[in-house]
C-alpha positions as CSV (number, residue, x, y, z in Angstrom):
1,M,-13.8,50.4,23.3
2,G,-16.4,51.4,20.7
3,A,-19.3,49.5,19.4
4,V,-19.0,45.7,19.1
5,H,-19.7,44.3,15.7
6,H,-20.7,40.7,14.7
7,L,-19.0,39.2,11.7
8,N,-20.4,35.8,10.5
9,I,-18.0,34.1,8.1
10,D,-17.7,30.9,6.1
11,I,-14.9,29.9,3.7
12,E,-14.4,27.3,1.0
13,T,-10.9,25.9,0.5
14,Y,-8.8,23.6,-1.6
15,S,-6.0,21.2,-0.6
16,D,-4.4,18.1,-2.0
17,V,-4.5,16.6,1.5
18,D,-7.6,14.5,2.5
19,I,-8.9,16.4,5.5
20,G,-11.0,13.5,6.6
21,K,-8.0,11.3,7.0
22,A,-5.2,13.8,7.8
23,G,-7.1,16.4,9.8
24,L,-7.3,20.1,9.6
25,Y,-3.7,21.0,10.4
26,K,-1.9,18.9,7.7
27,Y,-4.7,19.9,5.3
28,A,-4.0,23.6,5.7
29,Q,-0.2,23.2,5.9
30,S,-0.1,21.8,2.4
31,P,1.7,24.0,-0.1
32,A,-1.3,23.5,-2.4
33,F,-3.8,24.9,0.2
34,E,-5.9,27.8,-1.0
35,V,-8.9,29.8,0.2
36,L,-11.3,29.9,-2.7
37,L,-14.3,31.8,-1.4
38,F,-15.0,34.0,1.6
39,A,-18.6,34.7,2.5
40,Y,-19.5,37.1,5.3
41,S,-22.3,39.1,6.9
42,L,-21.7,42.1,9.0
43,D,-24.1,42.7,11.9
44,G,-26.7,40.4,10.4
45,G,-26.7,42.3,7.0
46,P,-26.8,40.8,3.5
47,V,-24.3,38.0,2.9
48,E,-21.4,39.0,0.6
49,V,-19.2,36.5,-1.2
50,I,-15.6,37.3,-2.1
51,D,-14.2,35.3,-5.0
52,L,-10.5,34.6,-4.2
53,A,-10.0,32.1,-6.9
54,G,-12.2,32.9,-9.9
55,G,-11.2,36.4,-10.8
56,G,-14.4,37.9,-9.3
57,V,-15.3,41.5,-9.0
58,S,-13.3,42.1,-5.8
59,G,-10.3,40.0,-6.7
60,G,-9.3,39.9,-3.0
61,M,-10.2,40.8,0.5
62,P,-10.9,44.5,1.4
63,L,-8.5,45.8,4.0
64,W,-11.2,46.6,6.6
65,L,-12.3,43.0,6.6
66,I,-8.7,41.7,7.0
67,D,-8.2,44.1,9.9
68,A,-11.6,43.1,11.4
69,L,-10.4,39.5,11.7
70,K,-7.8,40.6,14.3
71,D,-9.8,43.5,15.8
72,P,-11.4,42.6,19.2
73,A,-14.2,45.0,18.4
74,Y,-15.4,42.4,15.8
75,I,-16.8,39.1,17.2
76,K,-16.2,36.4,14.6
77,H,-18.9,33.8,14.2
78,A,-18.4,30.6,12.2
79,Y,-19.8,27.1,12.1
80,N,-16.8,25.0,13.2
81,A,-14.9,28.2,13.8
82,A,-11.6,26.4,14.4
83,F,-11.5,25.7,10.7
84,E,-11.9,29.3,9.7
85,W,-9.5,30.5,12.3
86,Y,-6.6,28.2,11.4
87,C,-7.2,28.3,7.6
88,L,-7.3,32.0,7.5
89,C,-4.2,32.3,9.7
90,R,-2.4,30.1,7.1
91,F,-3.9,32.1,4.3
92,F,-2.7,35.4,5.7
93,R,0.6,33.9,7.1
94,W,-0.3,34.9,10.6
95,N,1.2,32.9,13.5
96,P,-2.0,31.6,15.2
97,A,-0.4,31.9,18.6
98,R,0.6,35.5,18.0
99,E,-1.0,37.6,15.3
100,G,-3.9,35.2,15.1
101,L,-4.6,35.1,18.9
102,N,-7.1,38.0,18.9
103,F,-8.9,36.3,16.0
104,L,-9.2,33.1,18.1
105,R,-10.2,34.9,21.3
106,Q,-12.9,36.8,19.5
107,S,-14.2,33.7,17.6
108,R,-17.5,32.2,18.5
109,C,-18.3,28.7,17.2
110,T,-21.9,28.2,16.2
111,M,-21.2,24.4,16.0
112,L,-20.2,24.5,19.7
113,Q,-23.4,26.4,20.4
114,S,-25.4,23.7,18.7
115,M,-23.7,20.9,20.6
116,Y,-23.9,22.7,23.9
117,N,-27.7,22.9,23.4
118,G,-27.9,19.2,22.6
119,Y,-28.1,19.5,18.8
120,P,-26.0,17.8,16.2
121,A,-22.5,18.9,15.2
122,S,-23.2,18.9,11.4
123,L,-24.5,22.2,10.0
124,A,-27.0,20.3,7.8
125,A,-28.1,18.0,10.6
126,A,-28.4,20.9,13.0
127,G,-30.6,22.9,10.6
128,T,-32.9,19.9,10.1
129,A,-33.1,19.2,13.8
130,L,-34.0,22.8,14.5
131,G,-36.7,22.7,11.8
132,L,-35.2,25.6,9.8
133,P,-37.3,26.5,6.7
134,Q,-35.8,25.2,3.4
135,D,-34.4,28.6,2.4
136,K,-32.4,28.8,5.6
137,R,-30.9,25.3,5.4
138,K,-27.6,24.1,4.0
139,M,-27.7,23.4,0.3
140,A,-27.9,19.7,-0.5
141,A,-25.8,20.1,-3.6
142,G,-22.8,21.1,-1.5
143,K,-21.1,17.7,-1.4
144,A,-20.9,17.4,-5.2
145,L,-19.6,21.0,-5.5
146,I,-16.9,20.4,-2.8
147,K,-15.9,17.2,-4.6
148,Y,-15.5,19.1,-7.8
149,F,-13.6,22.2,-6.7
150,C,-12.0,21.5,-3.3
151,V,-10.2,18.2,-3.9
152,P,-8.0,16.9,-6.7
153,C,-9.7,15.2,-9.6
154,A,-8.6,12.1,-11.5
155,P,-7.0,12.9,-14.9
156,T,-9.1,11.6,-17.8
157,K,-9.2,12.1,-21.6
158,T,-12.4,14.0,-21.1
159,N,-10.9,16.6,-18.8
160,G,-7.6,16.9,-20.7
161,G,-5.6,15.0,-18.1
162,R,-6.0,17.7,-15.4
163,T,-5.8,16.9,-11.7
164,R,-7.8,19.9,-10.5
165,N,-11.0,21.6,-11.5
166,L,-10.8,25.4,-11.6
167,P,-13.6,27.9,-11.9
168,H,-13.3,28.4,-15.6
169,H,-13.7,24.7,-16.2
170,D,-17.4,25.0,-15.3
171,P,-18.6,28.6,-14.7
172,G,-22.1,27.3,-14.0
173,K,-20.9,25.1,-11.1
174,W,-18.7,27.9,-9.8
175,A,-21.7,30.2,-9.6
176,D,-23.6,27.4,-7.7
177,F,-20.6,27.0,-5.4
178,K,-20.6,30.7,-4.5
179,E,-24.3,30.4,-3.8
180,Y,-23.6,27.4,-1.6
181,N,-20.9,29.4,0.3
182,R,-23.4,32.3,0.8
183,Q,-26.1,29.9,2.0
184,D,-23.9,28.4,4.7
185,V,-23.6,31.9,6.3
186,V,-27.4,32.2,6.0
187,T,-27.9,28.9,7.8
188,E,-25.2,29.7,10.4
189,L,-26.9,33.1,11.1
190,E,-30.3,31.4,11.6
191,I,-28.9,28.8,13.9
192,G,-27.2,31.4,16.0
193,A,-30.3,33.5,16.2
194,R,-32.5,30.5,17.2
195,L,-30.2,29.5,20.0
196,A,-29.2,33.0,21.2
197,N,-31.2,32.7,24.4
198,F,-29.2,29.7,25.5
199,P,-25.6,30.9,25.2
200,V,-22.4,29.0,25.8
201,P,-21.0,30.0,29.2
202,E,-17.9,32.1,29.3
203,D,-15.8,29.4,31.0
204,V,-16.8,26.9,28.3
205,Q,-15.8,29.4,25.6
206,K,-12.4,29.8,27.3
207,Q,-12.0,26.1,27.4
208,W,-12.8,25.9,23.7
209,E,-10.0,28.5,23.0
210,T,-7.5,26.5,25.1
211,D,-8.6,23.4,23.2
212,Q,-7.6,25.0,19.9
213,I,-4.2,25.9,21.2
214,I,-3.7,22.3,22.4
215,N,-4.8,20.8,19.1
216,M,-2.6,23.2,17.2
217,R,0.4,22.4,19.5
218,G,0.1,18.7,18.7
219,V,2.3,15.8,19.9
220,A,5.5,14.4,18.5
221,V,5.3,11.0,16.7
222,D,8.1,8.4,16.7
223,Q,8.0,8.0,12.9
224,A,10.6,5.2,12.9
225,L,8.4,3.2,15.2
226,V,5.4,3.8,12.9
227,E,7.2,2.9,9.7
228,G,8.6,-0.2,11.3
229,A,5.2,-1.3,12.6
230,L,3.6,-0.8,9.2
231,E,6.3,-2.9,7.4
232,L,6.1,-5.7,10.0
233,D,2.3,-5.6,9.9
234,A,2.1,-5.9,6.1
235,E,4.7,-8.7,6.1
236,V,2.9,-10.7,8.8
237,R,-0.5,-10.2,7.3
238,K,0.7,-11.5,3.9
239,D,2.1,-14.6,5.6
240,Y,-1.1,-15.2,7.5
241,L,-3.3,-14.8,4.4
242,Q,-1.1,-17.2,2.5
243,E,-1.3,-19.8,5.3
244,A,-5.1,-19.4,5.5
245,T,-5.4,-19.8,1.8
246,E,-3.4,-23.0,1.8
247,L,-5.2,-24.3,4.9
248,S,-8.8,-23.6,3.6
249,G,-8.5,-23.4,-0.1
250,L,-10.6,-20.2,0.0
251,S,-10.0,-17.6,-2.7
252,N,-10.3,-14.9,-0.1
253,P,-9.9,-16.2,3.5
254,N,-10.4,-12.6,4.7
255,S,-14.0,-12.7,3.4
256,I,-16.4,-13.1,6.3
257,S,-19.0,-14.9,4.2
258,Q,-16.5,-17.3,2.7
259,L,-14.8,-18.0,6.1
260,T,-18.1,-18.4,7.9
261,K,-19.4,-21.0,5.4
262,W,-16.0,-22.9,5.5
263,L,-16.0,-23.0,9.3
264,Q,-19.6,-24.2,9.5
265,E,-18.7,-27.0,7.0
266,E,-15.5,-27.8,8.9
267,T,-17.0,-27.9,12.4
268,G,-20.6,-28.7,11.8
269,E,-21.6,-25.8,14.1
270,V,-23.9,-22.9,13.4
271,I,-21.7,-19.7,13.4
272,I,-23.7,-16.5,13.4
273,D,-20.9,-14.0,13.0
274,L,-17.1,-13.6,13.3
275,R,-17.0,-10.7,15.7
276,K,-14.1,-10.4,18.1
277,N,-16.0,-11.9,21.1
278,T,-17.5,-14.6,19.0
279,V,-14.1,-15.7,17.7
280,T,-12.7,-15.7,21.3
281,D,-15.7,-17.8,22.5
282,L,-15.2,-20.3,19.7
283,L,-11.5,-20.7,20.5
284,D,-12.3,-21.1,24.2
285,G,-14.7,-23.9,23.3
286,D,-14.2,-27.5,22.3
287,L,-13.5,-27.3,18.6
288,S,-13.4,-30.7,16.8
289,S,-11.2,-29.4,13.9
290,D,-7.5,-28.3,14.3
291,A,-7.8,-26.6,10.9
292,A,-10.8,-24.6,12.1
293,R,-9.0,-23.6,15.3
294,R,-6.0,-22.4,13.3
295,M,-8.2,-20.4,10.9
296,L,-9.9,-18.8,13.9
297,E,-6.5,-17.9,15.4
298,I,-5.4,-16.4,12.1
299,R,-8.7,-14.5,12.0
300,Q,-8.1,-13.2,15.5
301,E,-4.6,-12.0,14.5
302,L,-5.8,-10.3,11.2
303,G,-8.8,-8.8,13.1
304,K,-6.6,-6.4,15.1
305,T,-8.0,-3.3,13.4
306,S,-6.3,-1.2,16.1
307,N,-3.1,-1.5,14.0
308,K,-4.8,0.7,11.4
309,K,-4.0,3.5,13.8
310,Y,-0.4,3.3,12.5
311,N,-1.7,4.2,9.1
312,A,-3.7,7.0,10.5
313,L,-0.7,8.4,12.3
314,Q,1.5,8.2,9.1
315,T,-1.2,10.0,7.1
316,A,-1.8,12.7,9.7
317,V,1.7,13.5,10.8
318,C,2.8,17.0,9.8
319,A,6.1,18.0,8.2
320,D,7.6,18.8,11.7
321,G,6.9,15.2,12.9
322,R,3.9,16.2,15.0
323,V,0.2,15.0,14.8
324,R,-2.4,17.6,15.5
325,G,-6.1,17.9,16.0
326,L,-6.5,14.8,18.2
327,L,-9.4,16.3,20.2
328,Q,-12.9,17.3,19.4
329,F,-14.2,19.8,21.9
330,Y,-17.7,18.9,23.3
331,G,-17.7,15.9,21.1
332,A,-20.1,14.1,23.4
333,N,-22.9,16.7,23.6
334,R,-24.9,14.8,26.3
335,T,-22.0,15.5,28.8
336,G,-19.6,17.9,27.1
337,R,-16.7,15.4,27.2
338,W,-14.1,15.5,24.5
339,A,-14.2,13.0,21.6
340,G,-11.1,11.7,19.8
341,R,-10.2,12.4,16.2
342,I,-7.8,10.9,13.7
343,V,-6.1,8.3,15.9
344,Q,-8.9,8.3,18.5
345,P,-6.7,8.7,21.7
346,Q,-9.7,7.9,23.8
347,N,-9.8,4.4,22.4
348,L,-6.1,3.2,22.3
349,P,-5.5,-0.5,22.9
350,R,-4.2,-1.3,26.4
351,T,-0.5,-2.3,26.9
352,Y,0.1,-5.5,28.9
353,I,3.9,-5.7,28.1
354,D,5.9,-5.3,31.2
355,G,7.0,-1.7,31.5
356,E,10.7,-2.7,31.7
357,L,10.4,-4.5,28.4
358,L,8.7,-1.7,26.5
359,P,11.9,0.0,25.3
360,L,13.1,-3.4,23.9
361,A,9.8,-4.0,22.1
362,R,9.9,-0.6,20.5
363,Q,13.5,-1.0,19.4
364,L,12.8,-4.4,17.8
365,V,9.9,-2.8,15.9
366,E,11.9,0.2,14.8
367,N,14.6,-2.2,13.5
368,Q,11.9,-4.5,12.0
369,Q,13.4,-7.5,13.7
370,R,10.4,-9.8,13.3
371,G,12.0,-13.0,14.5
372,A,13.3,-11.5,17.7
373,L,10.0,-9.8,18.3
374,N,8.1,-13.0,17.9
375,L,10.6,-14.9,20.1
376,V,10.4,-12.5,23.0
377,F,6.8,-11.2,22.8
378,G,4.9,-13.8,20.8
379,S,2.2,-12.5,18.4
380,V,3.6,-9.7,16.3
381,P,0.2,-8.1,15.5
382,D,-0.8,-8.2,19.2
383,T,2.6,-6.6,20.2
384,L,2.2,-3.9,17.5
385,S,-1.3,-3.2,18.9
386,Q,0.0,-2.8,22.4
387,L,2.7,-0.4,21.2
388,I,0.5,2.1,19.4
389,R,0.3,4.4,22.4
390,T,4.1,4.5,22.6
391,A,4.3,6.1,19.2
392,F,3.4,9.4,20.9
393,V,6.7,10.8,22.2
394,A,8.2,13.8,23.9
395,T,9.7,16.6,21.8
396,P,13.5,16.1,21.7
397,G,15.1,17.5,24.9
398,Q,11.7,17.3,26.7
399,I,9.8,14.6,28.6
400,L,6.2,13.6,28.9
401,V,4.4,14.1,32.2
402,D,1.2,12.0,32.5
403,A,-1.3,12.4,35.4
404,D,-4.7,11.0,35.7
405,F,-7.5,11.3,38.2
406,S,-7.8,8.2,40.4
407,A,-11.3,6.5,40.1
408,I,-12.8,9.9,39.1
409,E,-16.3,8.7,38.3
410,A,-16.6,6.6,41.5
411,R,-15.5,9.6,43.5
412,V,-17.9,12.0,41.8
413,I,-21.0,9.8,42.0
414,A,-20.3,9.2,45.7
415,W,-19.9,13.0,46.3
416,L,-23.1,13.8,44.3
417,A,-25.1,11.1,46.1
418,G,-23.6,11.6,49.5
419,E,-22.4,8.0,49.8
420,E,-20.3,8.7,52.9
421,W,-18.6,5.4,53.3
422,V,-17.3,5.6,49.8
423,L,-16.1,9.2,50.3
424,E,-14.3,8.1,53.5
425,V,-12.5,5.4,51.5
426,F,-11.3,8.0,49.0
427,R,-10.3,10.4,51.8
428,T,-8.1,7.6,53.4
429,H,-6.6,4.5,51.8
430,G,-8.4,4.7,48.4
431,K,-8.8,0.9,48.0
432,I,-12.3,1.1,46.7
433,Y,-12.5,-2.4,45.2
434,E,-11.4,-4.0,48.4
435,A,-13.7,-1.8,50.5
436,T,-16.6,-2.5,48.2
437,A,-16.1,-6.2,48.4
438,S,-15.9,-5.9,52.2
439,Q,-19.1,-3.9,52.3
440,M,-20.9,-6.3,50.0
441,F,-19.9,-9.6,51.6
442,G,-19.2,-8.6,55.2
443,I,-15.6,-9.7,55.0
444,P,-12.9,-7.7,57.0
445,M,-11.1,-5.6,54.5
446,E,-7.7,-6.6,55.9
447,L,-8.3,-10.2,54.7
448,I,-8.8,-9.1,51.1
449,K,-5.2,-9.1,50.1
450,K,-3.0,-11.2,47.8
451,G,-2.2,-14.6,49.2
452,N,-5.5,-15.0,51.1
453,P,-8.5,-16.9,49.7
454,E,-10.6,-13.8,50.4
455,Y,-8.7,-11.9,47.7
456,S,-11.0,-13.5,45.1
457,Y,-13.7,-11.2,46.4
458,R,-11.7,-8.1,45.2
459,Q,-12.7,-9.0,41.6
460,K,-16.3,-9.0,42.5
461,G,-15.9,-5.6,44.2
462,K,-14.1,-4.3,41.2
463,V,-16.5,-5.3,38.5
464,A,-19.5,-4.2,40.6
465,T,-17.9,-0.7,41.2
466,L,-17.2,-0.3,37.5
467,A,-20.5,-1.7,36.2
468,L,-23.3,-0.9,38.6
469,G,-23.1,2.8,39.5
470,Y,-25.6,3.8,36.8
471,Q,-28.6,1.5,37.6
472,G,-27.2,-1.4,35.6
473,G,-28.0,-5.0,36.3
474,T,-26.5,-8.4,35.2
475,G,-26.2,-7.2,31.6
476,S,-23.9,-4.4,32.7
477,L,-21.7,-6.8,34.7
478,I,-21.4,-9.0,31.6
479,S,-20.6,-6.0,29.4
480,M,-17.9,-5.1,31.9
481,G,-16.3,-8.5,31.5
482,A,-17.6,-10.3,34.5
483,L,-17.9,-13.7,32.8
484,R,-14.4,-13.3,31.2
485,N,-13.0,-12.5,34.7
486,G,-14.0,-15.8,36.3
487,L,-17.5,-14.9,37.6
488,S,-20.4,-17.2,36.7
489,E,-23.7,-16.0,35.3
490,D,-25.6,-17.5,38.3
491,E,-23.9,-15.4,40.8
492,L,-24.4,-12.1,39.0
493,P,-27.9,-11.2,40.4
494,D,-26.6,-11.7,43.9
495,I,-23.7,-9.3,43.2
496,V,-26.2,-6.7,41.8
497,D,-28.3,-7.0,44.9
498,R,-25.4,-6.9,47.3
499,W,-23.9,-3.8,45.7
500,R,-27.2,-1.9,45.8
501,R,-27.7,-2.7,49.5
502,A,-24.1,-1.6,50.2
503,N,-24.7,1.8,48.3
504,P,-28.2,3.0,49.4
505,A,-27.4,6.7,48.8
506,I,-26.4,6.1,45.2
507,V,-29.5,4.0,44.7
508,R,-31.6,6.8,46.1
509,F,-29.8,9.2,43.9
510,W,-31.0,7.4,40.7
511,Y,-34.6,7.6,41.8
512,T,-34.4,11.2,43.1
513,V,-32.9,12.4,39.8
514,D,-35.5,10.5,37.8
515,A,-38.3,12.0,39.9
516,A,-36.8,15.5,39.7
517,A,-36.5,15.3,35.9
518,R,-40.0,14.1,35.5
519,E,-41.4,16.8,37.8
520,A,-39.6,19.5,35.8
521,V,-40.9,18.2,32.5
522,N,-44.4,17.6,33.7
523,T,-44.9,20.8,35.7
524,G,-42.3,23.3,34.5
525,R,-41.2,23.8,38.0
526,K,-37.5,24.3,38.8
527,I,-36.3,21.4,41.1
528,E,-33.2,22.0,43.2
529,L,-31.4,19.1,44.9
530,W,-28.7,19.0,47.6
531,D,-28.8,22.7,48.5
532,G,-28.8,23.7,44.8
533,R,-25.9,21.5,43.8
534,L,-28.1,20.3,41.0
535,A,-31.1,22.0,39.4
536,F,-33.6,20.6,37.0
537,A,-35.8,22.9,34.9
538,R,-37.9,23.1,31.7
539,E,-36.6,26.1,29.8
540,C,-38.5,27.2,26.7
541,D,-38.2,29.8,23.9
542,P,-41.6,29.7,22.2
543,G,-40.7,32.3,19.6
544,N,-38.0,29.9,18.3
545,D,-39.9,26.7,19.0
546,L,-37.3,25.6,21.6
547,D,-38.1,23.4,24.6
548,F,-35.4,21.9,26.9
549,L,-35.1,19.9,30.0
550,T,-31.9,21.4,31.5
551,I,-29.8,20.1,34.3
552,R,-27.6,22.7,36.0
553,L,-24.4,21.2,37.3
554,P,-22.5,22.3,40.4
555,N,-20.3,24.7,38.4
556,G,-23.3,26.3,36.6
557,R,-22.8,24.6,33.3
558,K,-26.0,23.0,32.0
559,L,-26.9,19.8,30.2
560,Y,-29.6,20.2,27.5
561,Y,-32.2,17.6,26.5
562,A,-34.3,18.9,23.5
563,K,-38.1,18.4,23.3
564,P,-38.5,16.6,26.6
565,H,-41.7,14.6,27.0
566,M,-43.3,11.7,28.8
567,G,-43.9,8.5,26.8
568,V,-44.0,4.8,27.2
569,N,-40.9,2.6,27.1
570,R,-40.5,-0.9,25.7
571,F,-41.6,-2.4,29.0
572,G,-44.9,-0.5,28.8
573,Q,-43.9,1.8,31.7
574,P,-44.0,5.6,31.7
575,S,-40.7,6.9,30.3
576,L,-38.9,10.2,30.1
577,G,-38.0,11.0,26.5
578,Y,-36.2,13.7,24.5
579,W,-34.8,14.3,21.0
580,G,-31.1,13.8,20.2
581,M,-28.6,12.1,17.9
582,D,-28.9,8.3,18.2
583,Q,-25.4,7.0,18.6
584,K,-26.2,3.8,16.7
585,T,-28.2,5.2,13.8
586,K,-26.5,8.6,13.7
587,K,-29.9,10.1,13.1
588,W,-31.9,12.8,15.0
589,G,-34.8,11.2,16.7
590,R,-36.6,10.3,20.0
591,L,-34.5,8.8,22.7
592,E,-35.4,7.4,26.1
593,T,-33.7,8.1,29.4
594,Y,-34.2,7.2,33.1
595,G,-32.7,8.0,36.5
596,G,-29.5,5.9,36.2
597,K,-28.8,7.2,32.7
598,L,-29.2,10.8,33.8
599,V,-26.9,10.1,36.8
600,E,-24.3,8.7,34.3
601,N,-24.6,11.9,32.2
602,I,-24.3,14.1,35.3
603,T,-21.4,12.2,36.8
604,Q,-19.4,12.1,33.6
605,A,-20.2,15.8,33.0
606,V,-18.9,16.8,36.5
607,A,-15.8,14.6,36.0
608,R,-15.3,16.4,32.6
609,D,-15.5,19.8,34.4
610,C,-12.9,18.7,36.9
611,L,-10.6,17.8,34.0
612,A,-11.4,21.0,32.1
613,E,-10.5,23.2,35.1
614,A,-7.3,21.1,35.7
615,V,-6.2,21.7,32.1
616,E,-6.7,25.5,32.5
617,R,-4.7,25.5,35.7
618,L,-1.9,23.4,34.1
619,E,-1.7,25.7,31.1
620,A,-1.6,28.8,33.3
621,A,1.2,27.3,35.3
622,G,3.3,26.7,32.2
623,Y,2.6,23.0,31.7
624,P,1.8,22.6,28.0
625,V,-0.9,19.9,27.5
626,V,-0.5,18.0,24.2
627,F,-3.6,15.8,24.6
628,H,-5.9,14.3,27.2
629,I,-8.1,11.3,27.6
630,H,-11.3,11.6,29.8
631,D,-9.5,11.7,33.2
632,E,-5.9,11.9,32.1
633,V,-3.6,14.7,30.8
634,V,-0.4,14.3,28.9
635,I,2.1,17.2,29.1
636,D,5.2,17.8,27.0
637,A,7.5,19.7,29.3
638,P,11.2,20.7,29.4
639,E,13.2,18.3,31.5
640,D,13.9,21.0,34.2
641,K,10.1,21.6,34.5
642,A,8.9,18.0,34.3
643,C,7.9,17.8,37.9
644,L,5.3,15.1,38.4
645,E,4.6,16.1,42.0
646,A,3.7,19.7,40.9
647,V,1.4,18.4,38.1
648,V,-0.4,15.9,40.5
649,R,-0.8,18.8,43.0
650,I,-2.5,20.9,40.4
651,M,-4.7,18.1,39.2
652,S,-5.8,17.3,42.8
653,Q,-6.8,20.8,43.5
654,V,-10.6,20.7,44.3
655,P,-12.6,23.3,42.3
656,A,-14.3,26.0,44.3
657,W,-17.7,24.6,43.3
658,A,-16.8,21.0,44.5
659,E,-16.2,21.4,48.2
660,G,-15.9,18.0,49.8
661,L,-15.0,16.1,46.6
662,P,-11.9,14.0,47.4
663,L,-9.8,14.4,44.3
664,N,-6.5,12.6,43.8
665,A,-4.2,11.9,40.9
666,E,-1.2,9.9,40.0
667,G,1.1,9.5,37.1
668,W,4.5,9.1,35.6
669,T,7.2,10.8,33.5
670,N,8.7,9.1,30.4
671,E,10.1,9.8,26.9
672,F,7.1,8.0,25.3
673,F,3.4,7.6,26.1
674,K,2.4,4.5,28.0
675,K,-0.2,3.2,30.5
676,D,0.9,2.2,33.9
């Protein structure tokens, strides 16, 4: 092979589909979809802009450039490269899995590079966080230009009733738009150059490529169920609102301010908010007014925002009945875990309906039999919420195979910390909640079974296992639902103390990780733990003003914490800090961390790597994954290949870098998605 070239690209497009609501795939599959501008830089040279819509000088793409998109000798760089890849495949009418495959395999996503190094996903935010000079940043006027040229416009008398703005409608704005397109490549080039010394590992790059194939593959949607759910939901909500209006006399009983004032007057109580947990607590209390109780029950029913996912599904489903683009690769850049998009599969409501009754519930919704649904299952909104996950179905003639890792985080943290009694539980019977309760309270494990009074201790073992692994205290137990599961607040400190005494290796792990991270930041020394299984280092690139605390994971992947430093926390104690995206404010700024939080990042990152390798093995074995959720994969397989045992065997295979980690998986096969 000859010399390798680097082609940085950015495109601007038009579609009548809202990409924010429907996603990339439906957006680009619209008959109205067009590529308007194509900006590129070859081997870091000047950025050229090709006008594909405005009758510019070129009037089209040069042949060498079209060929370069499929030529392995040209590495294609783009910010959110999945967008350029899929849109250009649509533009040139290439099958993405055939003619467009080289394009994908030779694409490098600068957005992934940014997220891998702990920086924001947004091009503008990444440029700001990296401190790019103004002439290298994304143009602030871009949003207005995109709104003008890239989406339909409302017809008015002023614009002659048109529904779309074309270049000749405002040549000045079109010239600005071309400059905006050019500047995006400039910014992308600068970000790539700044981060070049901290590259994305080859295995992560391969996982990104697989992720694009999975997103493009999509999953089938039961559109009859979705349509039935939307009709029933609208009907029930209308009736609830009418009842609430008649009961309260409010002009808008859905208004939080109106309802809060009415409830306070009706009950004489001070009501701070009407959040989900607040409403539940009020209903569990001793309300003096039956009218107030009924209004809160209605509020609870109307508050099932999870039913909006049916709207999201209907909006995003493509012409072939599949929804695509459910996964965001490296969406959580502290750990590298995937994030959900469109319908947020990582955040689907749980299903409590008995599995044998699920087909009946789905049939009643599809047939819009509200009376029967209410008679058999009670609350219609609640039933619809529980059925959302079942809207994902197998392709006709195929079947879904679902497999998920069993207690993956509990296994990984015990393996990392060397908590041998926990590892032995997972190597044998696997009953970690019972074993934890036995260890904490000194009760023989054989007594902790249904029918015995000692079985009540299982709940304490469960909530402790789920809540306390990352240095949490009573607050973590409460957040995990301890009080709602029958535990009293008075007994929580004792549960924390007992769990920590039962898991000394994990407790030591928190403090060892904290000390290693501080040592790396303070001295610049590389600190290796557990025979090099983990390594902490301070890695710098002074020429580009980059400074990181890095944590090398067992498989070689690294976690990046930008601008590490020592500070003082809210308790007045020395605190390890770094810069990142605040999940609450969504802004780049200083964040604090500590041993338990770092252990959480490491544990979830290692669990993520186990899943990523399992997905690669499943794909290689001919099991097409349609989506996955943290520790669970969903496969859409032909019936003659839908072998759960084979899938579980592949999932349970321990990676070469994780010797001694006791992995296990379990699952089901079914025509629709569910949760056992």
